[in-house]
C-alpha positions, 0 to 999 in steps of 0.5 A: 500500500502506498501513502499520499501526503497533502496539506490541509488547513487546521480546521479541516484536520480537526473536522477529519479527526473528530469525524474519525473519532466519532466513527471509531476509525482512524483518519487514514481509514476514513479518508480511504473509505471517502476516496473509495466512495468518491471513485465509485460515485464518479464511475456510477455518474459516468455509467449513467451519462453513458446510458443516457447518451446511448438511449438518445442516440438510439432514439435519434437513429429510429427517427432518422430511419 
């Protein structure tokens, strides 16, 4: 497993620590889960957009036929 280091302001750090503590997980676990959720949602949004575009193209081709 790799590590990434980045800078955040103190307020965000405190909020992350408080959230992690309230969920009884480490900040690393919280961030890893948040990133996983973000990536999954991003993929789901892409798939939905792709399905919508495909549907619209099919409708267009039917009208043009």
